[in-house]
Backbone as CSV, one residue per row, in Angstrom:
resi,resn,N_x,N_y,N_z,CA_x,CA_y,CA_z,C_x,C_y,C_z
1,UNK,37.696,-81.820,-3.475,39.010,-82.419,-3.289,40.022,-81.643,-4.127
2,UNK,41.137,-81.286,-3.520,42.174,-80.576,-4.250,43.502,-81.314,-4.087
3,UNK,44.433,-81.024,-4.967,45.763,-81.623,-4.860,46.740,-80.587,-4.314
4,UNK,47.711,-81.065,-3.559,48.689,-80.179,-2.956,50.074,-80.814,-3.083
5,UNK,51.032,-80.020,-3.513,52.406,-80.511,-3.661,53.170,-80.301,-2.361
6,UNK,53.867,-81.351,-1.933,54.697,-81.262,-0.739,56.078,-81.843,-1.060
7,UNK,57.083,-81.419,-0.325,58.460,-81.756,-0.670,59.213,-82.479,0.451
8,UNK,58.693,-82.431,1.667,59.411,-82.963,2.811,59.737,-84.445,2.726
9,UNK,58.762,-85.263,2.265,58.982,-86.717,2.223,60.135,-87.085,1.297
10,UNK,60.146,-86.505,0.082,61.203,-86.832,-0.877,62.560,-86.300,-0.420
11,UNK,62.586,-85.122,0.179,63.855,-84.575,0.688,64.447,-85.523,1.730
12,UNK,63.608,-85.978,2.634,64.076,-86.893,3.676,64.543,-88.216,3.063
13,UNK,63.810,-88.727,2.049,64.201,-89.985,1.406,65.548,-89.852,0.688
14,UNK,65.720,-88.748,-0.092,66.994,-88.536,-0.799,68.150,-88.436,0.198
15,UNK,67.901,-87.747,1.302,68.969,-87.551,2.281,69.364,-88.873,2.942
16,UNK,68.382,-89.638,3.404,68.687,-90.897,4.095,69.274,-91.930,3.137
17,UNK,68.826,-91.908,1.862,69.407,-92.836,0.878,70.910,-92.592,0.698
18,UNK,71.308,-91.350,0.858,72.724,-91.002,0.710,73.489,-91.127,2.024
19,UNK,72.771,-91.402,3.095,73.419,-91.536,4.397,73.843,-90.215,4.994
20,UNK,73.195,-89.113,4.560,73.566,-87.793,5.065,72.744,-87.443,6.294
21,UNK,73.367,-86.690,7.163,72.624,-86.080,8.267,72.025,-84.769,7.775
22,UNK,71.136,-84.202,8.573,70.561,-82.901,8.207,71.647,-81.834,8.156
23,UNK,72.636,-81.946,9.036,73.725,-80.972,9.052,74.564,-81.077,7.778
24,UNK,74.817,-82.327,7.309,75.595,-82.507,6.074,74.843,-81.946,4.866
25,UNK,73.534,-82.215,4.783,72.747,-81.669,3.675,72.785,-80.146,3.710
26,UNK,72.664,-79.569,4.889,72.686,-78.113,5.024,74.011,-77.544,4.536
27,UNK,75.115,-78.210,4.894,76.432,-77.723,4.488,76.605,-77.810,2.972
28,UNK,76.167,-78.920,2.354,76.317,-79.100,0.914,75.425,-78.122,0.147
29,UNK,74.209,-77.886,0.683,73.260,-76.996,0.006,73.549,-75.531,0.286
30,UNK,74.364,-75.269,1.277,74.681,-73.893,1.613,73.563,-73.176,2.334
31,UNK,72.822,-73.921,3.146,71.717,-73.322,3.903,71.854,-73.743,5.364
32,UNK,71.002,-73.194,6.227,71.064,-73.501,7.652,70.435,-74.861,7.939
33,UNK,70.932,-75.515,8.976,70.351,-76.803,9.381,68.879,-76.649,9.726
34,UNK,68.531,-75.545,10.368,67.128,-75.290,10.725,66.265,-75.221,9.475
35,UNK,66.804,-74.695,8.376,66.047,-74.606,7.126,65.773,-76.004,6.574
36,UNK,66.771,-76.896,6.667,66.566,-78.284,6.230,65.477,-78.944,7.075
37,UNK,65.515,-78.726,8.371,64.505,-79.313,9.262,63.105,-78.837,8.896
38,UNK,62.979,-77.557,8.613,61.666,-77.013,8.237,61.211,-77.571,6.897
39,UNK,62.161,-77.738,5.954,61.800,-78.271,4.635,61.293,-79.703,4.749
40,UNK,61.903,-80.501,5.592,61.478,-81.893,5.748,60.138,-82.010,6.466
41,UNK,59.752,-80.966,7.183,58.449,-80.951,7.860,57.391,-80.223,7.031
42,UNK,57.738,-79.901,5.777,56.815,-79.177,4.890,56.406,-77.843,5.477
43,UNK,57.331,-77.190,6.152,57.052,-75.892,6.756,57.617,-74.742,5.932
44,UNK,58.134,-75.060,4.750,58.612,-74.001,3.853,58.379,-74.420,2.409
45,UNK,58.050,-73.453,1.568,57.905,-73.682,0.131,58.745,-72.650,-0.639
46,UNK,59.764,-72.133,0.049,60.620,-71.119,-0.562,61.359,-71.694,-1.767
47,UNK,61.230,-71.029,-2.912,61.814,-71.533,-4.150,63.317,-71.667,-4.105
48,UNK,64.009,-70.668,-3.534,65.469,-70.710,-3.478,65.953,-71.864,-2.601
49,UNK,65.244,-72.099,-1.499,65.618,-73.204,-0.613,65.472,-74.539,-1.329
50,UNK,64.350,-74.725,-2.017,64.119,-75.989,-2.723,65.125,-76.183,-3.856
51,UNK,65.480,-75.091,-4.539,66.491,-75.181,-5.607,67.841,-75.599,-5.029
52,UNK,68.214,-75.037,-3.894,69.497,-75.365,-3.270,69.544,-76.827,-2.838
53,UNK,68.435,-77.316,-2.285,68.387,-78.714,-1.848,68.418,-79.657,-3.050
54,UNK,67.646,-79.304,-4.101,67.643,-80.135,-5.312,69.033,-80.206,-5.929
55,UNK,69.741,-79.073,-5.961,71.097,-79.042,-6.525,72.040,-79.921,-5.708
56,UNK,71.865,-79.946,-4.401,72.710,-80.780,-3.546,72.526,-82.259,-3.875
57,UNK,71.296,-82.634,-4.251,71.026,-84.028,-4.619,71.267,-84.305,-6.106
58,UNK,71.557,-83.226,-6.875,71.736,-83.331,-8.323,70.452,-83.822,-8.998
59,UNK,69.324,-83.271,-8.546,68.018,-83.569,-9.143,67.307,-82.235,-9.377
60,UNK,66.097,-82.272,-9.938,65.299,-81.064,-10.131,64.314,-80.909,-8.976
61,UNK,63.781,-79.717,-8.860,62.763,-79.479,-7.832,61.561,-80.390,-8.066
62,UNK,61.234,-80.651,-9.311,60.122,-81.538,-9.644,60.342,-82.930,-9.057
63,UNK,61.602,-83.369,-9.011,61.903,-84.686,-8.451,61.654,-84.742,-6.942
64,UNK,61.617,-83.572,-6.305,61.380,-83.520,-4.857,59.884,-83.496,-4.515
65,UNK,59.075,-83.345,-5.525,57.647,-83.097,-5.287,56.871,-84.409,-5.132
66,UNK,55.937,-84.408,-4.180,54.942,-85.472,-4.022,53.573,-84.812,-3.979
67,UNK,52.647,-85.279,-4.797,51.300,-84.715,-4.834,50.369,-85.514,-3.932
68,UNK,49.590,-84.786,-3.147,48.639,-85.410,-2.220,47.232,-84.893,-2.503
69,UNK,46.255,-85.786,-2.284,44.872,-85.335,-2.248,44.612,-84.671,-0.906
70,UNK,43.965,-83.550,-0.917,43.637,-82.837,0.319,42.124,-82.650,0.390
71,UNK,41.539,-83.173,1.460,40.087,-83.080,1.614,39.672,-81.647,1.905
72,UNK,38.548,-81.242,1.324,37.985,-79.917,1.566,36.622,-80.061,2.233
73,UNK,36.274,-79.091,3.024,34.957,-79.067,3.647,34.288,-77.739,3.323
74,UNK,32.987,-77.722,3.453,32.211,-76.523,3.152,31.510,-76.057,4.425
75,UNK,31.208,-74.779,4.534,30.516,-74.298,5.735,29.207,-75.052,5.937
76,UNK,28.913,-75.486,7.154,27.659,-76.210,7.391,26.443,-75.307,7.205
77,UNK,25.355,-75.931,6.838,24.084,-75.224,6.750,23.137,-75.804,7.798
78,UNK,22.151,-75.026,8.177,21.232,-75.494,9.209,19.808,-75.102,8.846
79,UNK,18.872,-75.759,9.508,17.460,-75.537,9.199,16.615,-75.957,10.393
80,UNK,15.752,-75.059,10.840,14.762,-75.433,11.838,13.578,-76.065,11.112
81,UNK,13.226,-77.273,11.507,12.127,-77.981,10.853,10.813,-77.448,11.412
82,UNK,10.263,-76.447,10.735,9.002,-75.855,11.176,7.800,-76.642,10.667
83,UNK,7.964,-77.359,9.551,6.896,-78.154,8.946,7.523,-79.335,8.223
84,UNK,6.707,-80.329,7.919,7.209,-81.543,7.264,7.921,-81.229,5.957
85,UNK,7.458,-80.231,5.228,8.045,-79.889,3.933,9.508,-79.463,4.067
86,UNK,9.893,-79.004,5.246,11.288,-78.590,5.441,12.250,-79.768,5.318
87,UNK,11.745,-80.991,5.516,12.601,-82.164,5.357,13.077,-82.291,3.913
88,UNK,12.305,-81.795,2.964,12.731,-81.856,1.567,14.036,-81.064,1.387
89,UNK,14.073,-79.870,1.964,15.279,-79.042,1.871,16.457,-79.727,2.559
90,UNK,16.212,-80.289,3.745,17.287,-80.952,4.488,17.830,-82.145,3.703
91,UNK,16.954,-82.916,3.070,17.379,-84.092,2.300,18.162,-83.671,1.065
92,UNK,17.742,-82.602,0.416,18.467,-82.129,-0.764,19.880,-81.699,-0.403
93,UNK,20.070,-81.195,0.796,21.397,-80.742,1.231,22.269,-81.891,1.731
94,UNK,21.661,-82.897,2.358,22.436,-83.983,2.968,21.638,-85.281,2.912
95,UNK,22.178,-86.279,2.198,21.428,-87.514,2.020,22.281,-88.780,2.093
96,UNK,23.609,-88.659,2.150,24.435,-89.866,2.213,24.332,-90.546,3.586
97,UNK,24.471,-89.752,4.640,24.412,-90.284,5.996,23.570,-89.347,6.860
98,UNK,22.928,-89.914,7.877,22.219,-89.058,8.821,22.319,-89.651,10.221
99,UNK,22.201,-88.779,11.217,22.267,-89.193,12.613,21.242,-88.395,13.404
100,UNK,20.740,-88.991,14.484,19.714,-88.356,15.312,20.185,-88.295,16.751
101,UNK,19.868,-87.185,17.426,20.165,-87.038,18.839,19.061,-86.247,19.513
102,UNK,18.596,-86.730,20.645,17.570,-86.014,21.406,18.221,-85.069,22.402
103,UNK,17.750,-83.815,22.413,18.239,-82.817,23.360,17.116,-82.359,24.288
104,UNK,16.128,-83.205,24.475,15.022,-82.903,25.387,14.999,-83.945,26.503
105,UNK,14.438,-83.558,27.617,14.252,-84.476,28.735,12.746,-84.709,28.895
106,UNK,12.221,-85.764,28.257,10.771,-85.978,28.288,10.281,-86.432,29.658
107,UNK,9.014,-86.149,29.908,8.401,-86.663,31.130,8.241,-88.174,30.984
108,UNK,8.318,-88.902,32.083,8.232,-90.371,32.012,6.979,-90.858,31.291
109,UNK,5.853,-90.157,31.484,4.604,-90.610,30.884,4.550,-90.394,29.380
110,UNK,5.429,-89.525,28.840,5.410,-89.255,27.402,6.628,-89.809,26.676
111,UNK,7.574,-90.376,27.413,8.825,-90.829,26.801,8.600,-91.894,25.734
112,UNK,7.738,-92.883,26.023,7.495,-93.958,25.064,6.853,-93.426,23.788
113,UNK,5.901,-92.514,23.940,5.225,-91.968,22.762,6.183,-91.148,21.915
114,UNK,7.041,-90.382,22.548,8.032,-89.596,21.801,8.929,-90.536,20.994
115,UNK,9.336,-91.642,21.608,10.158,-92.613,20.898,9.452,-93.169,19.673
116,UNK,8.151,-93.441,19.788,7.368,-93.944,18.654,7.302,-92.916,17.538
117,UNK,7.077,-91.663,17.901,6.964,-90.603,16.895,8.291,-90.383,16.176
118,UNK,9.382,-90.399,16.922,10.705,-90.228,16.307,10.989,-91.379,15.346
119,UNK,10.617,-92.591,15.741,10.815,-93.756,14.873,10.030,-93.601,13.580
120,UNK,8.826,-93.065,13.663,8.022,-92.836,12.454,8.720,-91.849,11.509
121,UNK,9.336,-90.837,12.089,9.982,-89.809,11.273,11.215,-90.355,10.563
122,UNK,12.004,-91.181,11.250,13.293,-91.593,10.704,13.306,-92.992,10.084
123,UNK,12.187,-93.706,10.140,12.159,-95.087,9.654,12.601,-95.210,8.200
124,UNK,12.198,-94.267,7.347,12.494,-94.369,5.917,13.441,-93.296,5.410
125,UNK,14.009,-92.497,6.315,14.869,-91.410,5.865,16.103,-91.936,5.126
126,UNK,16.601,-93.099,5.510,17.807,-93.667,4.900,17.633,-93.914,3.403
127,UNK,16.387,-94.109,2.955,16.129,-94.452,1.552,15.915,-93.225,0.668
128,UNK,15.970,-92.025,1.244,15.666,-90.832,0.470,16.841,-90.434,-0.421
129,UNK,16.503,-90.001,-1.628,17.477,-89.532,-2.613,16.908,-88.278,-3.252
130,UNK,17.693,-87.208,-3.356,17.168,-85.958,-3.923,16.565,-86.122,-5.318
131,UNK,17.021,-87.109,-6.079,16.501,-87.310,-7.432,15.161,-88.025,-7.447
132,UNK,14.794,-88.650,-6.331,13.513,-89.373,-6.243,12.457,-88.452,-5.632
133,UNK,11.983,-87.506,-6.427,11.069,-86.473,-5.909,9.744,-87.047,-5.429
134,UNK,9.209,-88.012,-6.158,7.932,-88.595,-5.754,8.077,-89.366,-4.444
135,UNK,9.197,-90.064,-4.293,9.446,-90.808,-3.060,9.555,-89.851,-1.877
136,UNK,10.234,-88.734,-2.076,10.362,-87.748,-1.000,9.001,-87.167,-0.636
137,UNK,8.186,-86.884,-1.659,6.849,-86.352,-1.397,6.022,-87.328,-0.570
138,UNK,6.110,-88.619,-0.907,5.384,-89.639,-0.153,5.901,-89.701,1.286
139,UNK,7.203,-89.613,1.439,7.804,-89.642,2.776,7.329,-88.454,3.605
140,UNK,7.331,-87.263,3.006,6.910,-86.056,3.710,5.457,-86.170,4.169
141,UNK,4.604,-86.720,3.310,3.199,-86.908,3.687,3.078,-87.853,4.884
142,UNK,3.965,-88.835,4.954,3.883,-89.843,6.016,4.339,-89.313,7.378
143,UNK,5.092,-88.222,7.387,5.620,-87.723,8.669,4.906,-86.467,9.154
144,UNK,3.897,-86.013,8.420,3.199,-84.790,8.841,2.584,-84.948,10.227
145,UNK,1.860,-86.034,10.443,1.173,-86.212,11.721,2.150,-86.408,12.885
146,UNK,3.192,-87.258,12.741,4.158,-87.372,13.846,4.818,-86.045,14.206
147,UNK,5.192,-85.255,13.188,5.822,-83.967,13.455,4.857,-83.025,14.162
148,UNK,3.594,-83.028,13.717,2.592,-82.156,14.337,2.373,-82.539,15.798
149,UNK,2.341,-83.836,16.073,2.141,-84.279,17.458,3.339,-83.907,18.330
150,UNK,4.547,-84.049,17.787,5.733,-83.643,18.542,5.697,-82.149,18.840
151,UNK,5.237,-81.368,17.865,5.177,-79.917,18.061,4.155,-79.561,19.134
152,UNK,3.042,-80.273,19.178,2.046,-80.047,20.220,2.625,-80.341,21.604
153,UNK,3.614,-81.232,21.638,4.268,-81.575,22.897,5.441,-80.638,23.196
154,UNK,5.634,-79.608,22.347,6.672,-78.605,22.588,8.026,-78.957,22.019
155,UNK,8.070,-79.853,21.013,9.340,-80.293,20.444,9.331,-80.182,18.923
156,UNK,10.502,-79.999,18.357,10.668,-80.008,16.909,12.096,-80.452,16.595
157,UNK,12.448,-80.473,15.313,13.793,-80.896,14.918,14.585,-79.711,14.394
158,UNK,15.844,-79.665,14.812,16.799,-78.716,14.256,17.819,-79.541,13.499
159,UNK,18.056,-79.194,12.229,18.924,-80.008,11.380,20.151,-79.218,10.938
160,UNK,21.303,-79.870,10.971,22.546,-79.296,10.466,23.069,-80.210,9.361
161,UNK,23.404,-79.621,8.216,23.870,-80.402,7.076,25.329,-80.062,6.779
162,UNK,26.142,-81.103,6.621,27.559,-80.945,6.290,27.835,-81.524,4.903
163,UNK,28.808,-80.932,4.226,29.301,-81.476,2.949,30.816,-81.374,2.964
164,UNK,31.473,-82.515,2.851,32.934,-82.505,2.904,33.507,-83.692,2.138
165,UNK,34.788,-83.602,1.812,35.497,-84.693,1.150,36.008,-85.671,2.203
166,UNK,36.040,-86.944,1.844,36.536,-87.962,2.775,37.420,-88.942,2.022
167,UNK,38.151,-89.751,2.774,38.944,-90.833,2.206,38.391,-92.157,2.714
168,UNK,38.286,-93.125,1.814,37.822,-94.450,2.203,38.933,-95.461,1.956
169,UNK,38.833,-96.602,2.601,39.840,-97.636,2.480,39.855,-98.212,1.073
170,UNK,41.039,-98.321,0.477,41.174,-98.875,-0.857,41.345,-100.384,-0.848
171,UNK,41.553,-100.963,-2.023,41.693,-102.415,-2.139,43.057,-102.892,-1.664
172,UNK,44.081,-102.060,-1.829,45.423,-102.447,-1.418,45.706,-101.975,0.004
173,UNK,46.568,-102.695,0.719,46.895,-102.295,2.097,47.425,-100.862,2.157
174,UNK,46.845,-100.065,3.037,47.287,-98.691,3.207,46.755,-97.719,2.178
175,UNK,45.999,-98.218,1.197,45.475,-97.336,0.137,44.259,-96.571,0.642
176,UNK,44.223,-95.294,0.314,43.056,-94.469,0.639,42.523,-93.860,-0.642
177,UNK,41.242,-94.006,-0.854,40.618,-93.482,-2.068,39.778,-92.256,-1.718
178,UNK,39.923,-91.176,-2.473,39.161,-89.960,-2.158,37.717,-90.038,-2.655
179,UNK,36.806,-89.507,-1.858,35.403,-89.344,-2.253,35.034,-87.887,-2.016
180,UNK,34.495,-87.243,-3.013,34.168,-85.823,-2.926,32.710,-85.602,-2.545
181,UNK,32.487,-84.516,-1.818,31.144,-84.025,-1.504,30.243,-85.071,-0.850
182,UNK,30.763,-85.730,0.168,29.945,-86.632,0.967,29.144,-85.778,1.950
183,UNK,27.856,-86.070,2.095,26.990,-85.228,2.927,26.539,-85.967,4.184
184,UNK,26.391,-85.184,5.251,25.952,-85.714,6.540,24.800,-84.838,7.049
185,UNK,23.716,-85.472,7.419,22.589,-84.747,7.992,22.456,-85.056,9.472
186,UNK,22.574,-84.042,10.314,22.415,-84.206,11.761,21.029,-83.682,12.144
187,UNK,20.276,-84.481,12.878,18.936,-84.082,13.305,18.874,-84.106,14.835
188,UNK,18.465,-82.986,15.411,18.385,-82.851,16.862,16.939,-82.600,17.258
189,UNK,16.429,-83.396,18.161,15.107,-83.123,18.730,15.303,-82.088,19.827
190,UNK,14.666,-80.924,19.686,14.918,-79.801,20.588,13.602,-79.197,21.055
191,UNK,13.613,-78.477,22.188,12.426,-77.713,22.588,12.142,-76.625,21.544
192,UNK,10.879,-76.379,21.266,10.493,-75.421,20.226,11.146,-74.061,20.445
193,UNK,11.188,-73.594,21.665,11.796,-72.302,21.978,13.121,-72.479,22.727
194,UNK,13.752,-73.622,22.523,14.922,-73.979,23.303,16.158,-73.137,23.029
195,UNK,17.106,-73.213,23.945,18.403,-72.558,23.811,19.447,-73.468,24.430
196,UNK,20.712,-73.212,24.120,21.758,-74.113,24.606,23.078,-73.356,24.730
197,UNK,23.998,-73.984,25.439,25.369,-73.492,25.489,26.283,-74.679,25.776
198,UNK,27.521,-74.514,25.386,28.510,-75.555,25.639,28.821,-75.623,27.129
199,UNK,29.044,-76.832,27.629,29.416,-77.008,29.018,28.223,-77.114,29.941
200,UNK,28.506,-77.510,31.162,27.442,-77.652,32.162,27.837,-76.994,33.478
201,UNK,28.790,-76.063,33.394,29.337,-75.453,34.611,29.055,-73.962,34.695
202,UNK,27.831,-73.577,34.336,27.468,-72.172,34.464,27.713,-71.367,33.204
203,UNK,27.581,-70.033,33.313,27.582,-69.157,32.122,28.965,-68.848,31.568
204,UNK,29.815,-69.861,31.444,31.155,-69.613,30.922,31.144,-69.481,29.396
205,UNK,30.142,-70.076,28.748,30.031,-70.048,27.293,28.767,-69.294,26.882
206,UNK,28.755,-68.710,25.678,27.586,-67.949,25.227,26.337,-68.821,25.108
207,UNK,25.212,-68.218,25.422,23.920,-68.889,25.262,23.426,-68.664,23.838
208,UNK,23.064,-69.747,23.157,22.600,-69.684,21.771,21.170,-70.181,21.654
209,UNK,20.473,-69.680,20.666,19.240,-70.315,20.227,19.606,-71.435,19.260
210,UNK,18.655,-72.329,18.994,18.816,-73.262,17.892,18.438,-72.483,16.632
211,UNK,19.415,-71.747,16.119,19.160,-70.774,15.056,20.010,-71.077,13.835
212,UNK,19.352,-71.171,12.679,20.078,-71.379,11.423,20.779,-70.107,10.973
213,UNK,20.387,-68.955,11.521,20.969,-67.675,11.110,22.289,-67.390,11.810
214,UNK,22.533,-68.041,12.929,23.743,-67.779,13.693,24.807,-68.830,13.355
215,UNK,25.840,-68.436,12.626,26.898,-69.368,12.235,27.602,-69.948,13.453
216,UNK,27.808,-69.127,14.461,28.518,-69.599,15.649,27.692,-70.635,16.403
217,UNK,26.368,-70.451,16.442,25.498,-71.435,17.099,25.584,-72.781,16.386
218,UNK,25.567,-72.764,15.060,25.635,-73.998,14.274,26.983,-74.678,14.468
219,UNK,28.067,-73.905,14.404,29.411,-74.471,14.588,29.578,-75.045,15.996
220,UNK,29.039,-74.338,16.996,29.145,-74.808,18.378,28.408,-76.120,18.551
221,UNK,27.206,-76.230,17.988,26.424,-77.456,18.108,27.141,-78.625,17.431
222,UNK,27.747,-78.379,16.271,28.497,-79.435,15.586,29.718,-79.854,16.409
223,UNK,30.433,-78.870,16.967,31.611,-79.183,17.766,31.238,-80.018,18.984
224,UNK,30.163,-79.653,19.641,29.693,-80.407,20.803,29.386,-81.848,20.401
225,UNK,28.743,-82.007,19.249,28.349,-83.340,18.782,29.558,-84.172,18.382
226,UNK,30.445,-83.596,17.592,31.583,-84.345,17.070,32.596,-84.694,18.137
227,UNK,32.777,-83.815,19.133,33.761,-84.061,20.181,33.129,-84.613,21.458
228,UNK,31.799,-84.843,21.401,31.067,-85.397,22.536,31.290,-84.574,23.806
229,UNK,31.126,-83.255,23.653,31.303,-82.346,24.777,30.011,-82.233,25.581
230,UNK,30.135,-81.766,26.814,28.951,-81.502,27.633,28.239,-80.269,27.106
231,UNK,26.930,-80.232,27.296,26.150,-79.068,26.909,24.964,-78.919,27.844
232,UNK,24.447,-77.699,27.904,23.254,-77.406,28.696,22.152,-76.951,27.751
233,UNK,20.957,-77.490,27.936,19.805,-77.139,27.101,18.672,-76.685,28.014
234,UNK,18.006,-75.593,27.651,16.878,-75.080,28.431,15.654,-74.963,27.536
235,UNK,14.474,-75.085,28.135,13.226,-74.992,27.365,13.096,-73.636,26.684
236,UNK,13.568,-72.592,27.348,13.605,-71.254,26.776,14.538,-70.404,27.629
237,UNK,14.939,-69.234,27.161,15.930,-68.437,27.913,15.458,-67.955,29.276
238,UNK,14.137,-67.915,29.516,13.653,-67.492,30.832,14.091,-68.479,31.919
239,UNK,14.190,-69.758,31.574,14.676,-70.748,32.529,16.130,-70.470,32.900
240,UNK,16.913,-69.994,31.928,18.322,-69.692,32.171,18.438,-68.489,33.101
241,UNK,17.603,-67.478,32.857,17.619,-66.289,33.715,17.211,-66.659,35.136
242,UNK,16.189,-67.509,35.258,15.739,-67.945,36.580,16.850,-68.686,37.313
243,UNK,17.573,-69.554,36.573,18.682,-70.298,37.186,19.808,-69.367,37.621
244,UNK,19.882,-68.183,36.973,20.900,-67.192,37.342,20.399,-66.256,38.435
245,UNK,19.342,-66.664,39.113,18.804,-65.859,40.205,18.005,-64.670,39.725
246,UNK,17.503,-64.744,38.487,16.718,-63.643,37.942,17.555,-62.510,37.391
247,UNK,18.856,-62.680,37.377,19.769,-61.628,36.906,20.191,-61.923,35.469
248,UNK,19.561,-61.236,34.496,19.868,-61.469,33.085,21.294,-61.080,32.736
249,UNK,21.865,-60.150,33.506,23.235,-59.709,33.221,24.265,-60.774,33.582
250,UNK,23.839,-61.783,34.353,24.755,-62.862,34.731,24.889,-63.914,33.632
251,UNK,24.061,-63.782,32.595,24.080,-64.728,31.474,24.974,-64.172,30.374
252,UNK,25.826,-65.005,29.802,26.640,-64.592,28.659,25.827,-64.864,27.392
253,UNK,25.311,-63.803,26.786,24.397,-63.925,25.662,25.147,-63.904,24.331
254,UNK,24.694,-64.699,23.384,25.186,-64.580,22.009,24.503,-63.370,21.375
255,UNK,25.289,-62.430,20.891,24.721,-61.194,20.341,23.921,-61.438,19.071
256,UNK,24.225,-62.498,18.346,23.475,-62.799,17.122,22.137,-63.455,17.453
257,UNK,22.145,-64.370,18.408,20.908,-65.068,18.787,19.996,-64.207,19.653
258,UNK,20.612,-63.379,20.515,19.845,-62.544,21.444,20.333,-61.098,21.357
259,UNK,20.055,-60.400,20.261,20.511,-59.013,20.140,19.854,-58.131,21.204
260,UNK,20.626,-57.227,21.771,20.100,-56.340,22.805,19.304,-55.209,22.185
261,UNK,18.165,-54.843,22.818,17.397,-53.706,22.327,17.961,-52.417,22.936
262,UNK,17.272,-51.310,22.748,17.771,-50.019,23.224,17.962,-49.999,24.740
263,UNK,17.150,-50.767,25.448,17.259,-50.812,26.914,18.217,-51.886,27.393
264,UNK,18.852,-52.591,26.440,19.780,-53.658,26.826,19.117,-54.994,27.084
265,UNK,17.781,-55.058,26.884,17.067,-56.313,27.127,17.354,-57.323,26.017
266,UNK,17.473,-58.584,26.390,17.764,-59.656,25.427,16.511,-60.443,25.041
267,UNK,15.476,-60.344,25.848,14.237,-61.086,25.589,13.148,-60.089,25.220
268,UNK,12.562,-60.245,24.057,11.542,-59.306,23.588,10.169,-59.678,24.141
269,UNK,9.235,-58.741,24.033,7.857,-59.017,24.435,7.265,-60.140,23.587
270,UNK,7.639,-60.173,22.309,7.147,-61.249,21.432,7.620,-62.611,21.936
271,UNK,8.893,-62.658,22.401,9.402,-63.898,22.983,8.592,-64.277,24.226
272,UNK,8.365,-63.296,25.081,7.633,-63.570,26.317,6.219,-64.054,26.033
273,UNK,5.584,-63.510,25.007,4.249,-63.973,24.625,4.278,-65.450,24.250
274,UNK,5.332,-65.859,23.521,5.460,-67.268,23.133,5.709,-68.147,24.350
275,UNK,6.576,-67.697,25.256,6.954,-68.521,26.395,5.813,-68.685,27.389
276,UNK,5.048,-67.610,27.601,4.032,-67.614,28.659,2.624,-67.885,28.168
277,UNK,2.371,-67.627,26.889,1.007,-67.759,26.380,0.135,-66.568,26.728
278,UNK,0.713,-65.522,27.304,-0.013,-64.304,27.660,0.282,-63.208,26.650
279,UNK,-0.655,-62.257,26.534,-0.409,-61.111,25.674,0.463,-60.101,26.420
280,UNK,1.026,-59.160,25.667,1.842,-58.118,26.290,1.024,-57.316,27.287
281,UNK,-0.231,-57.018,26.924,-1.104,-56.257,27.826,-1.339,-57.012,29.126
282,UNK,-1.593,-58.311,29.019,-1.821,-59.107,30.228,-0.579,-59.108,31.121
283,UNK,0.585,-59.233,30.509,1.823,-59.261,31.305,2.093,-57.913,31.962
284,UNK,1.864,-56.815,31.237,2.092,-55.497,31.835,1.116,-55.245,32.975
285,UNK,-0.118,-55.732,32.848,-1.090,-55.590,33.939,-0.633,-56.361,35.172
286,UNK,-0.102,-57.583,34.956,0.380,-58.388,36.077,1.554,-57.688,36.764
287,UNK,2.461,-57.125,35.951,3.609,-56.414,36.506,3.157,-55.204,37.325
288,UNK,2.176,-54.457,36.789,1.685,-53.276,37.489,0.998,-53.662,38.800
289,UNK,0.213,-54.739,38.773,-0.442,-55.204,40.002,0.594,-55.618,41.045
290,UNK,1.674,-56.257,40.575,2.733,-56.674,41.507,3.409,-55.458,42.125
291,UNK,3.599,-54.403,41.327,4.214,-53.183,41.857,3.331,-52.536,42.902
292,UNK,2.012,-52.479,42.627,1.072,-51.881,43.582,1.072,-52.675,44.878
293,UNK,1.054,-54.011,44.739,1.049,-54.869,45.927,2.330,-54.676,46.733
294,UNK,3.462,-54.563,46.030,4.738,-54.371,46.718,4.767,-53.021,47.434
295,UNK,4.187,-51.989,46.800,4.153,-50.662,47.417,3.283,-50.663,48.665
296,UNK,2.106,-51.336,48.582,1.217,-51.419,49.739,1.895,-52.165,50.883
297,UNK,2.611,-53.212,50.559,3.298,-54.003,51.585,4.372,-53.160,52.281
298,UNK,5.095,-52.370,51.496,6.140,-51.515,52.060,5.538,-50.442,52.963
299,UNK,4.394,-49.857,52.531,3.770,-48.827,53.329,3.275,-49.398,54.657
300,UNK,2.671,-50.581,54.623,2.151,-51.175,55.858,3.269,-51.534,56.818
301,UNK,4.439,-51.854,56.286,5.550,-52.213,57.153,6.132,-51.015,57.875
302,UNK,5.807,-49.794,57.377,6.336,-48.576,58.009,5.439,-48.083,59.131
303,UNK,4.218,-48.652,59.289,3.287,-48.236,60.340,3.726,-48.839,61.687
304,UNK,3.864,-47.969,62.704,4.272,-48.452,64.043,3.052,-48.678,64.887
305,UNK,2.838,-49.922,65.321,1.652,-50.222,66.126,1.738,-49.548,67.503
306,UNK,0.565,-49.123,68.043,0.497,-48.533,69.380,0.331,-49.606,70.420
């Protein structure tokens, strides 16, 4: 929380108390009417202007000043929950408030079980405090199995932590009291290899991974959440390419989440191994067999029957 001096409110009060128009104040102060308008809107902090206005009122510049508390925010941090122990880091970063949102579309037969597992994970999160290390350790032990089962089902949590100043309602009417460094923990249930983009109307926005390393991905996810915007989520980027008719160039890729290799490819062999469960050798063999089959088919189509 920081303090900031502003002058517009007092300038307007002094002027109206005297029954002056903005044009009259400008004439007495020897400045332009537009300058008075900007000063009353806190759009100028020019020393000479403030001195001229103060002299017109026969007061000091200090008399024109009003100090305000100004809330500050810090860059959000993010974390992919790869194991139960990662919750310790997330709790240390954000523990005042937390919220949960599912970004997966479960199969009907597994929906109830997923709900049970999520409830196990979040049932006691509200009671966690970074200073209660033993309590956190006990909590982490209690969620190992639910997290492992969710991961077996292809899901995990991506967490974004915010820290910012806020104002709360005071005891007197209209009073606002500042609170510094209030933390918010956002938890998203996501596909393990999932990706997302803002909107639901095609590749107008960049495709992101749920990546803690990409600042733009984290900011985009927060913006979508806070403004309740539409978003598209895919199990992995291969689904996005398939939806684009197999044309990877039709996808707007985030360069940080999907850096291009020397050939311009956005999906690595390591990614493909994760998505398909096949080794690189197995995939190259399948590709080669498909090429041979395609060549044989083309050759047979060129034969003219007698």
